[in-house]
C-alpha positions in Angstrom: 41.0 45.3 30.3 44.8 45.2 29.8 46.3 46.3 26.5 49.6 44.3 26.6 50.7 45.0 23.0 51.3 48.6 24.1 53.7 47.4 26.8 57.3 49.1 26.9 60.1 46.7 26.6 63.7 47.5 27.0 66.1 45.2 25.2 69.7 45.2 26.4 71.8 43.3 23.7 75.4 44.2 22.7 75.3 42.1 19.3 73.6 44.5 16.8 72.1 41.6 14.6 70.5 40.0 17.7 69.3 43.5 18.7 67.8 44.2 15.5 66.1 40.8 15.3 64.6 41.1 18.8 63.3 44.6 18.1 61.6 44.0 14.7 60.0 40.8 16.1 58.5 42.5 19.2 57.7 45.8 17.1 55.6 43.5 14.5 53.6 42.4 17.8 52.8 46.1 18.5 55.0 46.5 21.5 56.8 49.8 22.5 60.6 48.7 21.9 63.6 50.7 23.3 67.3 49.4 22.9 70.6 49.5 24.8 73.8 48.0 23.6 75.7 47.9 27.0 74.8 47.7 30.9 75.6 51.4 31.5 73.1 52.2 28.9 70.4 49.8 30.1 70.5 51.4 33.6 70.3 54.9 32.2 67.2 53.8 30.0 65.4 52.4 33.0 66.1 55.4 35.2 64.6 57.6 32.2 61.5 55.3 32.0 60.6 52.2 33.9 59.7 49.6 31.3 57.2 47.0 31.7 59.7 44.1 30.8 63.4 44.0 30.4 65.3 41.5 28.1 68.9 41.5 29.4 71.7 39.9 27.6 74.0 38.2 30.2 77.4 39.2 28.4 77.6 43.0 27.7 80.3 45.7 28.1 80.4 48.2 31.2 78.2 46.1 33.3 77.1 42.3 32.4 73.5 41.2 32.7 74.2 40.0 36.2 75.3 43.2 37.5 72.6 45.3 35.9 70.0 42.9 37.5 71.7 43.1 41.0 71.4 46.9 40.8 68.0 47.1 39.7 66.8 44.6 42.2 68.4 46.6 45.1 66.2 49.9 44.5 62.7 50.0 45.5 61.5 51.7 42.4 63.1 49.2 40.0 62.8 46.1 42.2 59.6 44.9 40.5 60.7 45.2 36.8 60.5 41.5 35.6 63.6 40.5 33.8 64.1 37.7 31.2 67.9 37.0 30.7 69.2 36.3 27.2 72.0 33.7 27.0 73.3 30.4 25.6 72.8 28.9 29.1 75.1 26.0 28.4 75.3 24.9 32.0 72.5 24.4 34.6 74.4 26.5 37.1 74.1 29.5 34.8 70.3 29.2 34.8 70.4 29.0 38.7 72.4 32.0 39.0 70.0 33.8 36.6 67.1 33.1 39.0 69.0 33.9 41.9 69.8 37.4 40.6 66.1 37.9 40.3 65.1 36.9 36.7 61.6 35.8 36.1 62.6 33.7 32.8 65.2 33.2 30.5 65.5 32.7 26.6 68.2 30.7 25.1 70.2 31.7 22.0 69.7 31.3 19.0 66.4 32.8 19.2 63.3 31.1 18.2 60.5 33.5 17.2 57.6 31.6 18.8 59.4 31.1 22.0 60.5 34.6 22.6 57.0 35.8 21.7 55.3 33.4 24.2 57.7 34.1 26.9 57.5 37.9 26.4 53.6 37.9 26.2 53.4 35.7 29.5 55.7 38.2 31.6 54.0 41.5 29.9 50.7 40.2 31.0 52.0 39.5 34.5 53.8 42.7 34.8 50.8 44.8 33.6 48.2 42.9 36.1 50.6 43.6 39.0 50.8 47.5 38.1 47.1 47.4 38.0 46.7 45.7 41.2 49.1 48.2 42.8 47.1 51.1 41.6 44.0 49.7 42.9 45.3 48.9 46.2 46.7 52.6 46.5 43.3 54.1 45.6 41.7 51.8 48.2 44.1 52.8 51.0 43.5 56.6 50.1 39.8 56.0 50.6 40.3 54.1 53.9 42.5 57.2 55.3 39.7 59.7 54.2 37.1 57.5 55.8 39.1 57.0 59.0 39.9 60.8 59.2 36.0 61.9 59.1 35.2 59.4 61.6 37.8 61.0 64.1 37.0 64.4 63.4 35.5 65.7 66.9 33.5 68.6 65.5 32.3 67.9 62.0 32.9 70.9 59.4 31.0 71.8 56.6 31.7 69.3 53.6 33.4 72.0 51.6 35.7 73.2 54.5 36.2 69.7 55.3 37.5 68.8 51.7 39.7 72.1 51.7 41.2 70.9 55.2 41.9 67.4 53.6 43.2 68.7 50.4 45.8 71.2 51.9 46.8 68.5 54.6 47.1 65.6 52.1 48.7 67.1 49.1 52.1 66.4 48.4 52.7 69.9 47.0 53.8 72.6 49.3 51.6 75.4 50.0 53.1 78.7 51.4 51.0 81.9 52.2 52.9 85.2 52.4 52.0 88.7 53.7 51.7 91.0 50.8 51.3 94.4 52.7 54.9 94.0 54.2 57.9 94.8 52.0 59.5 91.5 52.9 56.6 89.2 52.1 56.9 87.3 55.3 55.4 83.8 55.5 52.2 83.5 57.4 51.6 79.7 56.9 53.1 76.6 55.3 51.3 72.9 55.0 52.7 69.8 55.7 53.7 69.1 52.2 55.9 72.2 52.3 57.6 70.9 55.6 58.2 67.4 53.8 59.6 69.0 50.8 61.9 71.3 52.4 62.6 69.8 55.8 61.8 73.1 57.6 58.7 73.3 59.9 56.2 76.1 60.2 57.9 77.5 63.3 61.2 77.5 61.5 60.0 79.5 58.4 57.4 81.7 60.0 58.2 85.4 59.4 60.9 84.6 56.9 61.2 85.8 53.1 61.1 82.6 51.0 64.4 83.6 49.6 66.1 81.7 52.3 65.4 78.5 50.1 67.8 79.6 47.6 70.6 80.2 49.9 73.5 81.9 48.2 72.2 80.5 44.8 70.7 84.0 43.9 71.8 84.7 40.5 69.1 82.5 38.9 67.5 84.1 35.6 64.0 82.9 36.9 64.3 84.9 40.2 64.3 88.3 38.2 60.7 87.2 36.7 59.6 86.0 40.1 60.3 89.6 41.6 59.0 91.3 38.6 55.5 89.6 39.2 55.6 90.5 42.9 56.1 94.2 42.1 53.4 94.1 39.4 51.1 91.9 41.6 50.6 89.4 38.8 50.6 85.5 38.5 53.7 83.6 37.6 55.1 80.2 37.4 58.8 79.7 37.7 61.4 76.7 38.1 64.0 77.4 40.8 67.0 75.8 42.4 66.2 75.3 46.1 67.9 73.7 48.9 66.8 71.4 51.6 67.5 71.9 55.2 70.2 69.5 54.9 71.7 71.5 52.0 70.9 69.1 49.1 69.7 70.6 45.9 66.0 70.2 44.5 64.2 71.7 41.6 60.9 73.5 42.7 58.3 74.9 40.3 56.6 77.7 42.0 53.1 78.8 41.0 52.5 82.2 42.7 49.1 84.0 42.9 47.9 87.3 44.5 45.0 87.2 46.8 42.8 90.4 47.2 40.9 91.5 50.3 37.4 93.0 50.2 38.8 96.5 49.1 40.5 95.0 46.1 44.0 95.4 47.4 46.4 92.4 47.4 46.6 91.2 50.9 48.4 87.8 50.4 50.3 85.6 48.1 49.7 82.1 47.9 52.5 79.8 46.4 52.0 76.2 45.4 55.5 74.4 45.4 55.9 71.2 43.3 59.4 69.2 43.6 60.2 68.6 39.9 63.6 67.2 40.6 62.8 63.9 39.1 61.4 65.5 36.1 64.6 67.6 35.5 66.6 64.6 36.3 64.5 62.6 33.8 64.7 65.2 31.2 68.4 65.4 31.4 68.7 61.5 31.5 66.4 61.3 28.4 68.7 63.7 26.7 71.7 61.7 27.6 69.8 58.5 26.4 68.8 60.1 23.2 72.4 61.2 22.7 73.5 57.6 23.5 71.0 56.1 21.0 72.0 58.7 18.3 75.7 57.7 18.8 74.7 53.9 18.6 72.9 54.6 15.5 75.8 56.3 14.0 78.2 53.6 15.0 75.7 50.9 13.5 75.4 52.9 10.5 79.2 53.2 9.9 79.3 49.5 10.7 77.0 48.6 8.2 78.7 50.8 5.7 82.0 49.0 6.6 80.7 45.8 6.2 79.0 46.9 2.8 82.5 47.9 1.6 84.3 44.8 2.8 81.5 42.6 1.1 81.9 44.6 -2.1 85.4 45.7 -2.4 88.7 43.9 -3.4 90.9 44.1 -0.4 94.1 44.8 -2.4 93.1 47.2 -5.1 90.0 48.8 -3.5 87.9 48.3 -6.7 84.8 46.3 -6.9 85.3 42.6 -6.2 84.0 39.6 -8.1 80.8 39.3 -6.2 79.8 42.9 -6.7 80.4 42.6 -10.3 78.4 39.5 -10.6 75.4 41.3 -8.8 75.9 44.4 -10.7 75.8 42.4 -14.0 72.5 40.4 -13.1 70.9 43.9 -12.0 71.9 45.7 -15.1 71.1 42.7 -17.3 67.3 42.7 -16.0 67.1 46.7 -16.4 68.4 47.1 -20.0 66.7 43.9 -21.0 63.3 45.7 -20.2 64.6 49.2 -21.6 66.0 47.4 -24.7 69.5 49.2 -24.2 72.9 48.3 -24.9 75.5 46.9 -22.2 79.0 46.9 -23.0 81.6 45.0 -21.0 85.6 45.2 -21.1 87.6 42.5 -19.9 91.5 43.0 -19.7 94.5 41.7 -17.8 98.2 42.9 -17.5 100.5 41.7 -20.1 103.1 39.2 -18.9 101.9 39.6 -15.3 103.6 36.3 -14.3 106.9 37.4 -15.5 106.4 40.6 -13.5 106.0 38.8 -10.3 108.8 36.5 -11.0 111.1 39.4 -11.6 109.9 42.1 -9.0 108.4 39.8 -6.4 104.8 39.4 -5.0 104.8 42.8 -3.2 106.0 44.7 -6.5 103.3 42.7 -8.1 100.7 43.8 -5.6 101.9 47.5 -6.0 101.4 47.1 -9.7 97.8 45.8 -9.3 96.9 48.7 -7.0 98.3 51.4 -9.4 96.6 49.8 -12.5 93.3 49.4 -10.7 93.4 53.0 -9.5 94.2 54.4 -12.9 91.2 52.3 -14.5 88.8 53.6 -12.0 89.8 57.1 -12.6 89.3 56.8 -16.3 85.7 55.3 -16.0 83.8 58.5 -14.7 80.1 57.8 -15.0 78.5 56.8 -11.6 76.7 53.9 -13.1 79.9 52.5 -14.6 81.6 49.7 -12.5 85.3 48.8 -12.4 86.0 45.4 -10.6 88.9 43.0 -10.2 87.9 39.8 -12.1 90.6 37.6 -11.2 94.4 37.7 -10.2 95.5 40.3 -12.8 92.4 40.6 -14.7 89.8 43.5 -14.4 86.4 44.1 -15.6 84.7 47.3 -16.8 80.9 47.2 -16.9 79.3 50.0 -19.0 75.5 50.3 -18.9 73.7 52.1 -21.7 77.0 52.3 -23.9 77.1 51.4 -27.4 80.3 49.5 -28.8 81.7 53.0 -30.0 81.7 54.4 -26.6 83.0 51.4 -25.0 86.0 51.2 -27.4 86.7 54.9 -26.5 86.8 54.2 -22.9 89.2 51.2 -23.8 91.4 53.6 -25.6 91.5 55.9 -22.7 92.4 53.1 -20.1 95.1 51.7 -22.5 96.6 55.1 -22.8 96.4 56.0 -19.0 98.3 52.8 -18.0 100.9 53.2 -20.5 101.5 56.7 -19.2 102.3 55.2 -15.7 105.5 53.8 -17.1 105.7 51.1 -14.5 108.9 49.3 -15.5 108.5 45.7 -16.8 112.0 44.6 -18.1 110.4 40.9 -18.6 107.7 42.1 -21.1 107.9 41.4 -24.9 105.6 44.2 -25.7 106.9 47.3 -24.1 109.6 48.1 -21.4 106.7 49.1 -18.9 103.5 47.6 -18.0 100.7 47.2 -20.6 97.1 46.1 -20.9 95.3 43.9 -23.3 91.6 44.4 -23.6 88.5 42.5 -25.0 85.3 44.4 -25.6 81.8 43.2 -26.4 78.3 45.1 -26.7 75.0 43.6 -27.2 71.3 44.4 -26.0 70.2 41.9 -23.1 67.2 39.7 -23.7 65.5 36.6 -22.4 67.1 34.7 -25.2 70.6 35.2 -24.1 72.4 34.7 -20.7 74.9 37.0 -19.1 77.5 34.5 -19.2 77.5 34.7 -23.1 78.4 38.3 -22.7 81.5 37.4 -20.4 82.5 34.6 -22.9 82.5 37.0 -25.8 84.5 39.6 -23.9 87.0 36.8 -22.9 87.2 35.6 -26.6 88.1 39.1 -27.7 90.8 39.5 -25.1 92.4 36.4 -26.3 92.3 37.8 -29.9 93.8 40.9 -28.4 96.6 38.7 -26.9 97.1 36.8 -30.1 97.4 40.0 -32.1 100.4 41.2 -30.2 98.9 42.5 -26.6 98.9 46.4 -25.6 95.6 46.7 -27.4 91.8 46.5 -27.5 89.8 44.2 -29.6 86.1 44.5 -30.3 84.1 41.2 -30.3 82.3 40.7 -33.7 79.1 39.7 -31.8 
C-alpha cells in the first residue's frame, strides 16, 4: 500500500505569491512540501534530501529550470527524480525543450488548482511505485547472491559460521582486528569492506597502527578520546577525519570494542568503521539549506511589511493614506458600536494652501505638507489613534474611545504645534505663517447611522471653522 499523501515535494519558484499558493495547495492535501526560491537553492535542497517530486519553475535566478534539470539528470543518484516544469509555455518549442531536458510533465501559469493536484498526484504515485520496485529488486538480487554463494561453497560450514562469514564479507562497513598485547596495536585483519572504504588492501595495512589513516591530521579532539579508551580498555565510538589511499578526505565513525581471551585479559580490539561522509555533508548542507530558508523567510517578511507600508501609507507625508483611514474607520465603527463607546473625528486642512503653492511652488508645498503631517502625528500619542492624509491638503485624526472634550484638547494641541512651526506664509489672510482649520465631531456608533454621517458632520464643522476666520477648531453640535 503506497501512502502518496506523505510524499516529499520540492517547489522551486522565485515568485513569492506563486510559491505560497502552490505550497498551501499541496500541504492541504497532506504532502510534505519544501521550498526554494532560486536554482542554486533547489540543487542544495535536492542534495540534502532527495524529493519524490520536483516542481521546477523555468525562469529563476542563479540557474534557470532547464539548467537545474540538466544537472540533476546528469547524476546517477538524482536522475530518477520526476520533474514537472512550471511556466507559461506560450510556444510549442518550449514544451518540447522541457521534455527533452527530462521533464515528465508541465503545468502552465496561471495555476489551476484541480490541474495541479491531478498532475502532481499522478507523478507522485508513479515515483513511489518506482522506488518500491527498486527496493524489491535490490532485495531479490541480494537473496540470489546468497543462494549462489551457498551452492558454490565446496566445504559446507555450520550455519552460524557460514552466516558470520557472509556477514563479514558482504557488509559495507569496514572491520579491523588489532593485536592488544603489543604497544602499537598492529593490524591483524581487515575485511573487504575496509579495503573498499580506504583503498588499502590487507597486505598493505597488516602490522601497521590504524593511525596511518589520519596522515598528518593528528590534532583531532576525538583522537584523545580514542587513545584514552585504548589505555583504559574500554569501548568507545568516535568520528574521525581519515584519508583514502588517493589522499581524499572521508569521515569515519569508529566503534571500538576490546575482546578478552580465556584468562580475562584483553587480547584484541575489534573496530567497526562506517563511512559517514555523506551524513556529515548532508548535515552541513541541511544547515546551509535551513540558513537559506531562514534568510528567505526574513526577506519575505520584510517584503510583506514593505508592501503593507506601501499599501497603507501616504507616499509624500508618510502618515496613513485614505485607504487605511477608510479601513480603520469601518473597523473602529463596528467595535465601538458593540461596546457603545464614543468615536471622535477631527478633519482639518491648511489655510490658504492653494495660495501657498502659487507663492512657493509645488516643491515648497510638498515640504509644507510633510512638516505639518509630522507635527500632527507627534501630537497624537495613543497607539489606537490614527493620523491620515485625507486629501490634497486635508488631514484626518481618528480618536477611538474619546469624548468630545478629549478630541477638542487634541485639536488645540495640534493647532498650537503647527503655529509653533512658524512656516512662512506671506499670502495668508490669517497669520504670516502656516495655520490649520479643524472640524470636530463625536458620537457613539450604532446600526442606525453610517460612518459617512460622521465624516459629513466633521466636514461641516470644518466649514464653520473657515467661516469663523480659520486658524481654529469648531466642534459639531451633533
